[in-house]
N, C-alpha and C positions, 0 to 999 in steps of 0.2 A: 453709549457714545459719550455721555457726560463723565463717566469714570475715566475714559481715555483722554478727554479734554483736560480733566483735572490733573492727570498724570503728566501730560505735556506741559501744562502751566507750571507744575512743580519743577520739571526739568528745565524749562526756560528760565525759571527764577533762580537757577543755580543748584538745586537739589538733585544730584545725579542719581540717587537711589531713594525716591520718596517711599515713605512707609504708609500703611493703611490709615494711620492716624493723620498723616499729612493730607491725604486725599479726602478724608472725612472733613477736615478743617476747611479745605478749599470748597468742597461741595456745600458745606454748611454755611459758608460766608455768603453764598448767593441764594440760600433757601432751598437748595435741591435736596431731595431725599437720598439717603445713602443705602446701598445694598452691599452688605458685608461679603456675600458670596461672589458678586461680580468684582468687587475690589480685590479679593484674594485670588480670583481666577486671573485677572489682569496682571497682578504682581507676580504670580507664579509663571506666567507666560513670558514676561519681559525680564525676569531675573537673570542677571549676568550678561544681558545683551545690550549692545550699543544702540541708542535710540535713532541715530542717523542711519544706521544700517537697516533697522526695522522699517523706517520710513521709505528708504530707497527700494527695499524689497516689496513693500506695499504698492508703491507707484508702478513697478514692473508688472505686478499682478493686476492692478487696476487698468493698465493700458491694454490688456488682452480681453477685458470684459466689454462686450458690445453695449453701447448706450444709444438711446434714441430709437426711432422707429425704422431705421434703415435696415440694410441687409444684416442677417444674423450669421456670424461666423462660428462654426463649431469645429473644434480641433479634434482630429482623430485620436483614439487612445494611443498613448505613447508618443504623440507629437509634442514638441516643445511649446511653451507658452507663446513664443514668437510667431508661431504658425498663423495665429488669428490676427496679428497686428496689421498685415497688409490690407486685409479686408476692411478693417476699421479706418484705414487712412484714405479710403476712396473719396474723391471730391463730391461735394454735395451738388445736386442739380439746382440750377437757378429757377426760381418760380417767376413766371411772367405775370406782372400786375397790369390789369387793364385800366386805362384812364377813363374816367367818366366825363361826360360833357358838362362843362360849366354852364350854369344858367344864371341869368340876371333876374332875380325874383321881382325887382321893382317894375320892370318893363315887360316881362314875359318873353324875352328874346333869348333863344338858345345861342350860345357862343360856341363855335366849333373848336374842337381840341386841336392841339399843335399838329397832330398827325394828319388832320383833314385839310390843312391849309396848303 
């Protein structure tokens, strides 16, 4: 993830095609270790691609990934990525919070809650 962050920082800084050395410089400036294999893998995957298109594609893929403890949507083989999106958009159930009775510790008198009045 740190290699991707370094790549994005380089692109945001105006370097449209950062080199491995550029990424190593960025990572080194914050004291992060560099892994040449990961840097080369990232550079080979993004070579010749527009970063805004890559981010947009990643967002579409991420939208179809279930998150949290809710219902899990599994797309059937051959189904588009959009098949799981409606299940992820289900409204969350509201949790009911019970109010506790307020007590006056100085006098030991229980004050009824708003619902009991």
